[in-house]
Phi, psi and omega in degrees: 000135182268144177299131177288346186262312187238001176070008177284160180290136177272147177263135183276140173189206180231145171261145169263119186258117176282183182287154166070043178260130176229164174234148176215150180289155167093204187278186178314145178286136183237004181174204176291133182244115179299325190262014181296150178244131180276114180277326175225138183289164179283142167053045166278153184294325187236013184066215176207179178227152176220138174290140180192187186222149173229153174244110180282351179288307185244002172068039173263144179228149182217130172216158174258119186290145195302319185195167177287131183236152167233153180296152174284155181270000000 
């Protein structure tokens, strides 16, 4: 896979994903974001892993999150 930022070849590997990882659209999070996407569910004992790629040249990273998750109530 080529880096979307600098087009260099990216290295394949795995990311260790801790608990409670989310993505949200727009600028920095300043409170509750209704459109956030849960990449890793909350409060699992060991977290999760995801296959992904890194570019050590420009320090860009990409991974596919493991599964659709929803926050715990």
